[in-house]
C-alpha positions as CSV (number, residue, x, y, z in Angstrom):
1,M,-41.2,66.6,354.2
2,D,-43.7,66.0,356.9
3,K,-45.4,62.5,357.2
4,I,-49.1,61.9,355.4
5,T,-51.8,61.1,357.4
6,V,-54.5,58.2,356.1
7,Y,-57.5,57.3,357.3
8,C,-58.2,53.3,356.8
9,D,-61.5,52.4,356.4
10,N,-61.3,48.9,357.5
11,L,-59.7,49.5,360.8
12,K,-61.6,52.8,361.3
13,G,-58.1,54.8,362.3
14,F,-55.8,57.0,361.2
15,Y,-52.0,56.5,360.2
16,D,-48.9,58.5,359.5
17,C,-46.9,57.2,356.8
18,E,-44.0,58.7,354.7
19,P,-44.7,60.5,351.3
20,G,-44.8,58.3,348.6
21,T,-45.7,55.1,350.4
22,S,-47.2,52.5,348.3
23,L,-50.1,50.9,349.4
24,S,-49.2,47.8,349.6
25,A,-46.3,49.0,352.1
26,L,-49.1,50.6,354.0
27,A,-51.1,47.7,354.4
28,E,-47.9,45.5,355.8
29,M,-47.4,48.5,358.3
30,T,-51.2,49.3,359.4
31,G,-52.5,45.8,358.6
32,T,-55.8,46.0,356.6
33,G,-58.6,44.1,358.4
34,C,-59.4,41.8,355.1
35,R,-60.3,38.1,355.8
36,Y,-58.1,37.0,352.9
37,P,-55.0,38.8,350.8
38,V,-55.5,42.0,350.1
39,I,-55.5,42.9,346.3
40,A,-56.3,46.3,345.7
41,A,-57.8,49.3,347.6
42,L,-60.4,52.2,347.1
43,V,-58.6,55.5,347.6
44,D,-60.9,58.0,348.3
45,N,-63.7,55.9,346.5
46,M,-61.3,54.8,343.3
47,L,-59.9,51.6,343.0
48,K,-56.3,51.6,342.7
49,E,-53.7,49.0,342.2
50,L,-51.4,48.4,345.3
51,S,-48.1,50.1,343.6
52,F,-50.0,53.2,344.0
53,K,-47.9,55.9,346.2
54,I,-49.1,58.1,348.4
55,Y,-48.4,62.1,348.5
56,T,-51.3,63.7,350.0
57,A,-54.2,62.7,352.6
58,H,-56.5,60.0,351.6
59,T,-59.3,58.0,352.8
60,V,-58.0,54.0,351.9
61,K,-60.1,51.1,352.1
62,F,-58.2,47.9,351.1
63,I,-60.6,45.0,349.5
64,D,-59.8,41.2,349.1
65,Y,-60.8,38.5,346.6
66,T,-64.5,38.7,348.2
67,H,-65.3,42.6,347.1
68,P,-66.1,42.3,343.3
69,D,-63.6,44.7,342.4
70,G,-61.0,42.3,344.0
71,K,-62.4,39.3,341.9
72,R,-62.1,41.7,338.8
73,T,-58.4,42.6,339.4
74,F,-57.4,39.0,340.1
75,A,-59.4,37.7,336.7
76,R,-57.7,40.8,334.8
77,S,-54.1,39.4,336.2
78,L,-54.8,35.9,335.2
79,S,-55.8,36.5,331.9
80,F,-52.6,38.6,331.3
81,V,-50.9,35.0,332.6
82,L,-52.7,33.0,330.3
83,Q,-52.0,35.7,327.3
84,K,-48.3,35.8,328.4
85,A,-48.4,31.9,328.3
86,A,-50.2,31.7,325.0
87,V,-47.5,34.1,323.5
88,D,-45.0,32.1,324.7
89,I,-46.2,28.5,323.6
90,F,-47.8,29.4,320.4
91,P,-46.6,32.4,319.1
92,K,-48.0,32.1,315.6
93,Y,-51.7,32.4,317.1
94,S,-53.7,35.2,318.6
95,L,-55.6,34.9,322.2
96,F,-59.3,35.3,322.2
97,L,-61.5,35.8,325.7
98,D,-64.5,35.6,324.5
99,Y,-67.2,35.3,327.3
100,T,-68.0,34.6,330.8
101,L,-69.3,30.6,331.9
102,P,-71.2,30.2,334.9
103,N,-67.8,29.8,337.0
104,G,-64.8,30.9,334.1
105,L,-64.1,32.7,330.7
106,Y,-64.4,31.1,327.5
107,G,-61.5,31.5,325.2
108,E,-59.8,30.2,322.2
109,L,-56.8,30.6,320.2
110,R,-56.9,31.9,316.3
111,E,-54.9,32.9,313.5
112,K,-55.2,35.0,310.9
113,D,-57.5,33.9,307.8
114,G,-57.7,36.5,304.8
115,N,-59.7,39.7,306.6
116,G,-60.5,37.8,309.8
117,F,-59.7,35.1,312.1
118,R,-60.2,31.4,312.5
119,T,-60.6,29.5,315.5
120,V,-57.4,26.8,316.3
121,P,-59.4,23.7,318.0
122,L,-56.8,22.5,320.7
123,R,-56.4,19.3,322.3
124,A,-56.6,18.5,325.6
125,E,-52.6,18.3,326.0
126,D,-52.4,21.8,324.2
127,V,-54.5,23.1,327.2
128,T,-52.5,21.2,329.8
129,T,-49.2,23.0,328.2
130,L,-50.6,26.4,328.5
131,R,-51.8,25.5,332.0
132,R,-48.2,24.0,332.9
133,R,-46.8,27.5,331.5
134,M,-49.0,29.7,333.5
135,K,-48.0,27.8,336.6
136,E,-44.5,28.5,335.9
137,I,-45.3,32.3,335.4
138,I,-46.9,32.3,338.7
139,D,-44.6,30.4,340.8
140,S,-41.6,33.2,339.5
141,D,-44.0,35.8,341.2
142,L,-42.9,38.0,338.2
143,P,-44.2,41.8,338.8
144,F,-46.7,43.6,336.5
145,I,-45.3,47.0,335.4
146,K,-47.5,49.9,334.5
147,E,-46.1,52.7,332.2
148,K,-48.1,55.6,330.7
149,L,-47.1,55.7,326.9
150,P,-47.8,58.4,324.3
151,N,-51.4,57.0,322.7
152,G,-49.6,56.5,318.9
153,E,-46.7,54.4,320.6
154,A,-49.2,52.4,322.3
155,V,-50.8,52.2,319.0
156,R,-47.8,51.3,317.5
157,L,-47.0,48.6,320.5
158,F,-50.3,46.8,320.0
159,R,-50.1,46.4,316.1
160,D,-47.0,44.9,316.4
161,N,-47.9,42.3,318.6
162,G,-51.2,41.6,316.3
163,R,-53.8,43.2,318.5
164,E,-55.3,45.3,315.7
165,E,-58.9,45.5,317.6
166,K,-57.2,46.8,320.7
167,A,-55.2,49.1,318.6
168,M,-58.0,50.8,316.8
169,L,-59.3,51.0,320.2
170,T,-56.8,53.0,321.7
171,A,-56.6,55.0,318.6
172,D,-60.2,56.4,318.9
173,M,-59.9,56.9,322.5
174,E,-58.1,60.2,321.8
175,K,-56.2,60.7,324.6
176,F,-52.6,61.8,325.0
177,F,-51.4,58.9,327.2
178,V,-52.2,55.0,327.5
179,S,-51.7,53.0,330.5
180,V,-49.9,49.9,329.1
181,Y,-49.1,47.1,331.6
182,Y,-46.1,44.7,331.2
183,L,-45.7,41.0,332.1
184,D,-41.7,39.8,331.4
185,G,-41.2,42.5,329.0
186,Y,-44.8,41.5,327.3
187,P,-47.1,44.7,327.0
188,D,-50.8,44.6,327.2
189,T,-53.4,46.9,328.3
190,F,-56.6,46.3,330.4
191,Y,-59.6,48.2,331.6
192,G,-58.8,48.5,335.4
193,P,-55.9,47.6,337.8
194,L,-54.0,44.6,338.2
195,L,-52.2,42.8,341.0
196,E,-48.4,43.9,341.8
197,S,-47.0,40.3,340.8
198,T,-47.9,36.9,339.4
199,G,-47.5,35.3,342.7
200,A,-50.8,35.9,343.8
201,L,-52.5,34.1,341.5
202,S,-53.4,31.0,343.3
203,P,-55.6,29.1,342.9
204,F,-56.5,28.7,339.0
205,D,-57.2,26.1,336.5
206,L,-57.6,26.1,332.8
207,I,-59.6,23.3,331.4
208,P,-60.2,21.9,327.7
209,Y,-63.8,23.5,326.5
210,S,-65.3,22.8,323.4
211,D,-62.5,24.0,320.8
212,G,-60.9,26.1,323.4
213,F,-60.5,26.4,327.0
214,C,-62.2,28.1,330.3
215,L,-60.3,29.8,332.4
216,Q,-61.2,29.3,336.2
217,S,-60.9,31.9,338.9
218,P,-62.3,31.1,342.4
219,S,-65.4,31.6,343.6
220,S,-65.9,34.8,345.8
221,E,-67.5,32.8,348.8
222,N,-64.3,30.6,349.1
223,P,-61.7,32.3,347.7
224,E,-59.1,29.2,348.5
225,K,-60.6,26.8,346.2
226,I,-62.0,26.4,342.6
227,T,-65.2,25.2,342.1
228,P,-65.5,21.9,340.0
229,Y,-66.8,22.9,336.4
230,K,-70.0,21.7,335.4
231,Y,-70.4,21.7,331.6
232,Q,-73.2,23.4,330.4
233,D,-73.5,23.0,326.7
234,K,-77.0,24.8,325.7
235,L,-75.2,28.0,327.2
236,S,-72.2,27.4,325.5
237,S,-74.4,26.9,322.1
238,V,-76.2,30.0,322.6
239,F,-72.6,32.2,323.1
240,K,-71.6,30.6,319.6
241,E,-75.0,31.4,318.1
242,N,-74.8,35.3,319.2
243,A,-70.9,35.0,317.8
244,H,-72.5,34.0,314.6
245,W,-75.4,37.0,314.4
246,C,-72.4,39.2,315.0
247,S,-70.5,38.0,312.3
248,I,-73.4,38.1,310.1
249,I,-73.7,42.1,310.6
250,G,-69.9,42.0,310.4
251,A,-69.2,43.2,314.5
252,H,-66.0,41.5,316.1
253,G,-65.9,43.8,318.9
254,I,-66.6,47.4,319.9
255,C,-64.4,48.9,317.8
256,S,-66.1,47.7,314.5
257,V,-69.5,48.5,316.1
258,N,-68.1,52.0,317.1
259,E,-67.0,52.3,313.2
260,M,-70.3,51.0,311.9
261,I,-72.0,53.9,313.9
262,R,-69.9,56.3,312.7
263,K,-70.5,56.0,309.2
264,G,-74.5,55.9,309.7
265,G,-74.9,52.1,310.0
266,A,-76.7,52.1,313.6
267,K,-80.3,51.6,311.7
268,D,-78.8,48.9,309.4
269,I,-77.4,47.4,313.1
270,I,-81.1,47.8,314.5
271,A,-83.0,46.3,311.6
272,V,-80.7,43.2,311.5
273,A,-80.6,42.4,314.9
274,E,-84.3,42.6,315.6
275,S,-84.8,40.5,312.5
276,L,-82.6,38.0,314.1
277,H,-84.6,37.9,317.3
278,E,-87.9,37.6,315.4
279,R,-86.5,34.5,313.8
280,K,-85.6,32.8,317.4
281,Y,-89.1,33.7,318.6
282,V,-90.8,32.2,315.2
283,Y,-88.0,29.1,316.1
284,I,-89.2,29.0,319.9
285,T,-92.7,29.0,319.0
286,D,-92.5,26.3,316.2
287,M,-91.0,23.9,318.6
288,I,-94.1,24.5,320.9
289,K,-96.2,23.7,318.2
290,A,-94.5,20.8,317.3
291,R,-95.6,19.3,320.7
292,K,-98.8,20.9,320.9
293,D,-100.5,17.3,321.9
294,S,-98.9,17.3,324.8
295,V,-97.2,20.4,326.1
296,R,-100.0,22.9,328.2
297,L,-97.7,24.9,330.0
298,V,-94.9,27.1,329.1
299,L,-92.3,28.1,331.6
300,I,-89.9,31.5,331.3
301,A,-86.9,32.2,333.7
302,G,-84.1,34.4,333.9
303,P,-82.0,36.9,335.8
304,S,-82.7,40.1,336.6
305,S,-83.2,42.5,333.5
306,S,-83.2,39.4,331.5
307,G,-85.9,40.8,329.0
308,K,-87.8,37.8,330.4
309,T,-91.4,39.7,330.3
310,T,-90.9,40.9,326.9
311,T,-90.2,37.2,325.9
312,S,-93.0,35.7,327.3
313,K,-94.9,38.6,325.7
314,R,-93.3,38.1,322.2
315,V,-94.2,33.9,322.7
316,A,-97.3,34.6,323.4
317,L,-97.8,36.9,320.4
318,Q,-96.1,34.2,318.2
319,C,-98.4,31.5,319.8
320,K,-101.4,33.4,318.4
321,V,-99.8,33.3,315.0
322,L,-99.7,29.6,315.0
323,G,-103.3,29.6,316.2
324,L,-102.7,28.9,319.9
325,N,-104.3,30.9,322.4
326,P,-101.9,31.8,325.2
327,V,-103.2,32.8,328.7
328,V,-100.5,34.0,330.5
329,L,-100.3,33.5,334.6
330,A,-98.1,35.6,336.9
331,M,-96.1,33.4,339.5
332,D,-96.1,36.4,342.0
333,D,-99.9,35.6,342.4
334,Y,-98.8,32.3,344.0
335,F,-97.0,33.4,347.0
336,L,-97.5,32.5,350.3
337,D,-99.5,34.4,352.6
338,R,-96.6,36.9,354.5
339,E,-96.8,35.2,357.6
340,H,-95.6,31.9,356.1
341,T,-92.7,33.3,354.0
342,P,-89.7,31.8,355.0
343,V,-87.0,34.0,356.1
344,D,-83.0,34.0,355.6
345,E,-80.1,33.6,358.1
346,N,-80.8,37.2,359.4
347,G,-84.3,36.7,360.0
348,H,-85.7,38.7,357.0
349,Y,-88.3,37.5,355.0
350,D,-86.4,35.7,352.0
351,F,-88.8,36.6,348.9
352,E,-86.4,35.2,346.5
353,S,-86.7,31.8,347.8
354,V,-89.0,29.1,345.9
355,R,-90.2,28.2,349.2
356,A,-91.6,31.7,349.3
357,L,-94.3,30.5,346.5
358,D,-97.2,28.2,347.7
359,I,-96.0,25.3,345.4
360,D,-98.8,22.7,346.6
361,F,-101.7,25.1,345.6
362,L,-99.6,26.1,342.3
363,N,-99.4,22.7,341.1
364,S,-102.9,21.8,342.0
365,Q,-104.5,24.8,340.0
366,I,-102.0,24.0,336.8
367,N,-102.7,20.5,337.2
368,S,-106.4,21.1,337.1
369,L,-106.2,23.4,334.1
370,M,-104.1,21.1,332.2
371,D,-106.9,18.5,332.9
372,G,-109.4,20.5,331.4
373,E,-111.2,22.0,334.6
374,E,-112.3,25.3,336.0
375,V,-110.2,27.2,338.3
376,E,-110.4,30.4,340.2
377,L,-107.1,32.2,339.8
378,P,-105.6,33.8,342.6
379,K,-104.4,37.5,343.0
380,F,-101.7,38.5,345.7
381,D,-102.2,41.5,347.5
382,F,-98.7,42.6,348.1
383,V,-99.9,45.6,350.5
384,A,-102.0,43.2,353.0
385,G,-99.3,40.4,352.2
386,K,-102.1,37.8,351.5
387,R,-103.6,35.9,348.7
388,V,-107.2,37.2,347.6
389,F,-109.6,36.2,344.9
390,N,-111.4,38.4,342.8
391,G,-113.6,35.9,340.7
392,R,-111.6,35.4,337.7
393,R,-112.2,32.1,336.7
394,I,-110.9,30.1,333.5
395,R,-111.1,27.0,331.8
396,M,-108.5,25.8,329.0
397,G,-110.1,24.8,325.7
398,K,-108.2,22.7,323.0
399,E,-106.1,25.4,321.5
400,D,-105.2,27.1,325.0
401,I,-101.9,27.0,326.2
402,L,-100.5,28.2,329.9
403,I,-97.6,31.1,329.9
404,M,-96.2,31.5,333.0
405,E,-92.7,33.4,333.3
406,G,-90.6,34.0,337.0
407,I,-87.2,33.6,338.5
408,H,-88.2,29.7,339.8
409,A,-89.6,28.8,336.4
410,L,-86.7,26.2,335.6
411,N,-86.3,25.0,339.3
412,P,-87.8,21.2,339.5
413,E,-89.1,22.2,342.9
414,L,-91.8,24.1,341.2
415,T,-93.0,21.7,339.1
416,K,-92.3,18.5,340.9
417,Y,-96.2,17.5,341.0
418,M,-96.7,18.1,337.4
419,D,-95.9,15.8,334.5
420,G,-93.1,17.0,333.0
421,S,-93.8,16.2,329.5
422,R,-96.8,18.8,329.5
423,I,-94.1,21.6,330.1
424,F,-92.3,23.5,327.7
425,K,-89.2,25.3,329.4
426,I,-87.6,28.7,328.2
427,F,-84.5,30.5,329.6
428,A,-83.9,34.0,328.9
429,S,-80.7,35.9,329.2
430,A,-78.4,38.8,327.8
431,L,-75.8,36.6,326.6
432,T,-73.3,38.9,324.4
433,S,-70.1,37.5,323.0
434,L,-69.0,41.0,321.9
435,S,-65.6,41.7,323.5
436,V,-64.1,45.3,324.0
437,D,-61.0,44.1,322.4
438,E,-59.1,40.7,321.6
439,N,-58.8,39.8,325.1
440,N,-60.7,41.9,327.4
441,Y,-64.5,40.6,327.7
442,I,-67.8,42.0,328.2
443,S,-69.5,40.5,331.3
444,T,-72.8,39.5,330.8
445,A,-73.8,41.0,334.6
446,D,-72.3,44.4,333.4
447,N,-75.0,44.1,330.6
448,R,-78.1,43.6,332.7
449,L,-77.0,46.0,335.2
450,L,-76.8,49.1,332.9
451,R,-80.6,47.6,331.6
452,R,-81.8,47.7,334.9
453,I,-80.2,51.3,336.2
454,V,-82.5,52.3,332.6
455,R,-85.5,50.6,333.7
456,D,-85.2,51.3,337.5
457,N,-84.9,55.1,336.9
458,L,-87.7,55.5,334.3
459,T,-90.5,53.3,335.7
460,R,-89.6,52.4,339.2
461,G,-88.4,55.8,340.5
462,I,-85.3,53.9,341.9
463,S,-82.1,56.1,341.5
464,P,-78.9,54.9,339.7
465,E,-77.4,54.6,343.2
466,E,-79.7,52.7,344.7
467,T,-79.6,49.9,341.7
468,I,-75.8,49.5,342.0
469,L,-76.1,49.1,345.7
470,R,-78.5,46.3,345.5
471,W,-77.1,44.6,342.5
472,P,-74.8,42.2,344.7
473,S,-77.4,40.9,346.7
474,V,-79.8,40.6,343.2
475,R,-76.6,38.2,341.9
476,R,-76.2,36.3,345.3
477,G,-79.9,35.7,344.6
478,E,-79.4,34.7,341.1
479,E,-76.5,32.6,341.9
480,K,-78.6,30.4,344.1
481,N,-81.7,30.3,342.7
482,I,-81.7,30.9,338.8
483,F,-78.3,29.9,337.4
484,P,-78.0,26.2,339.1
485,Y,-81.2,25.6,336.9
486,Q,-80.8,27.0,333.2
487,E,-79.7,24.0,331.7
488,N,-82.8,22.5,332.3
489,A,-84.4,24.5,329.8
490,D,-85.7,22.9,326.5
491,V,-84.3,26.1,324.9
492,M,-82.4,29.5,325.7
493,F,-83.0,32.3,324.4
494,N,-80.5,35.2,324.0
495,S,-82.1,38.4,324.7
496,S,-79.2,40.8,323.7
497,L,-78.7,42.8,321.0
498,L,-75.8,43.8,319.2
499,F,-77.2,47.7,319.2
500,E,-77.8,47.8,322.7
501,L,-74.6,48.7,324.6
502,P,-74.6,52.0,322.5
503,M,-78.1,52.2,322.9
504,L,-77.6,51.9,327.2
505,R,-74.7,54.5,326.6
506,Y,-77.2,57.0,325.3
507,Y,-79.0,56.7,328.5
508,V,-77.3,55.4,331.4
509,S,-74.1,58.0,331.0
510,P,-75.9,60.9,332.2
511,L,-77.5,58.8,335.3
512,L,-74.3,57.3,336.1
513,E,-72.4,60.9,336.0
514,R,-74.5,62.1,338.8
515,I,-73.7,59.6,341.8
516,P,-71.7,61.8,344.2
517,P,-68.1,60.9,344.9
518,L,-68.6,60.2,348.2
519,S,-71.5,57.4,347.5
520,D,-70.8,53.5,348.2
521,A,-71.9,53.3,344.7
522,Y,-69.2,55.7,343.1
523,P,-66.2,53.6,342.5
524,E,-68.8,51.2,340.0
525,S,-70.0,54.3,338.7
526,V,-66.7,55.3,338.0
527,R,-66.0,51.8,336.5
528,L,-69.0,51.8,334.3
529,L,-68.4,55.0,333.1
530,K,-64.5,54.0,331.8
531,F,-66.3,51.0,330.0
532,L,-68.6,53.0,328.5
533,S,-66.4,55.7,327.4
534,Y,-65.4,52.8,324.4
535,I,-68.4,52.8,322.9
536,M,-70.0,55.0,320.5
537,P,-73.7,56.0,321.3
538,L,-76.6,56.0,319.3
539,T,-78.0,59.2,318.4
540,Q,-82.0,60.7,319.4
541,D,-82.8,59.5,315.6
542,D,-81.5,56.0,315.9
543,V,-83.2,55.3,319.1
544,K,-86.7,56.3,317.5
545,C,-85.8,53.5,314.9
546,I,-85.6,50.6,317.5
547,P,-89.2,48.9,317.1
548,P,-92.2,49.1,319.8
549,T,-91.6,45.5,320.1
550,S,-88.5,45.2,320.9
551,I,-87.4,44.0,324.1
552,M,-85.2,46.9,324.4
553,R,-88.5,48.8,325.0
554,E,-88.9,47.1,328.3
555,F,-86.0,49.1,329.7
556,I,-86.2,52.5,327.5
557,G,-89.9,52.7,327.5
558,G,-92.0,53.4,324.3
559,S,-93.5,49.6,324.1
560,T,-96.5,48.8,322.6
561,F,-96.7,45.9,325.5
562,E,-98.2,46.8,328.5
563,Y,-95.8,45.8,331.9
């Protein structure tokens, strides 16, 4: 048979290979151009394992850990090793990976308790034993073996292994065949490729955290090192609160939410979820009211598409209910004039830096306001790149309280000349603890990306393709400017809602389907569409039940608030 010609995008060259050559063999033959060991490859813009075999001409782009899909492939493979270690060491319990932490995954072991599960608290030595077993599996360099099984057979296999959520979700997929992975004879399924073998899963760590553990992978910036973990108790408590909210509604994973929607329960889910949000807004403003004698400024921070704008408006509304008069200030109006804006390493204006703000002027104005003085507020002219004044003057009364939101709101540098006792800080983010199934979590960043795709397309004239391509830069800015300061908050507000993923599928799937295969955004669109395919969408009538003050209206339109 004639040889196959493959174009290697990394090396910008054509190479011939025998039909049936695996991607890993091709990588050894041609090299990859990657800085770190190759993890997977994009074949005609579709993510594939290195075991994928070539039988026709393709364009191949090898990826390493620094690529988002490389990091996800590593994380999936590592979680499978953890699953196998848990089965080996604690066969009576089930592993649950619940949510993402700043540099790891939070997981627990649980045992069957009636119709649900009960968390089995782990001691430090239990976690050490699990980690040791993981290390043995990795050092053995065992292969990850992929097979296609008939749907019914896969469902029975997962049920036999105590994976009821996974079994139900697989049955709901209505596909004839399902991809099942095996590690040393143990079967599981994951929603994306795995590595070729366990030997490539280094470094990693498993550390005690709360009642369970945190599974750590390297950072994208330094794939050869594990970043020491900084415990963030406020963040962890918010995730536990969300898990409690899910249990109130009776949701344990995507499958249970799908079932409720299938039975016509979407309107009830919306009503209860929105009521839980309302209670949290009341709780936050009660905290502000309790400190009324000292607090004069409320700062609200959060990453992109966290809903911090609606959060600020809902907090302001609740402040009015309590007899306070909220005065909303825009942080963007305190930008430095364009010529004084700092630049990044490439010489471009760095508008994401806290030093892009006129910190001295902002502190001076807010201190004057909190001291009862009158000030003229600035307005930033983004076209001219300069601060202007239009005569808007304010003076704070006894019941007035300032509210300001922005990405740097919790950065101590922003308020370094203010009295901290006069400031109340809120961190808002979409921190879902809902999972795809028992050991496949939902990324909070994916949740926010879906929100942003819908909002950008609806209100900003930005295509889904553009939003996806900008997202890595947005995420880097968040890691640098927002997340390091989230524990500085007095309170965290979780803006996620149990019905939002079904709602987002209704809006975002048609947008993603329009991204062409040759686009650099295509692999991400395919990944997101596959994830969304497991979720039952809301109907148009269901969407109409979302209140006009809901945080979701910031993204889908129809809000009574002005943005």
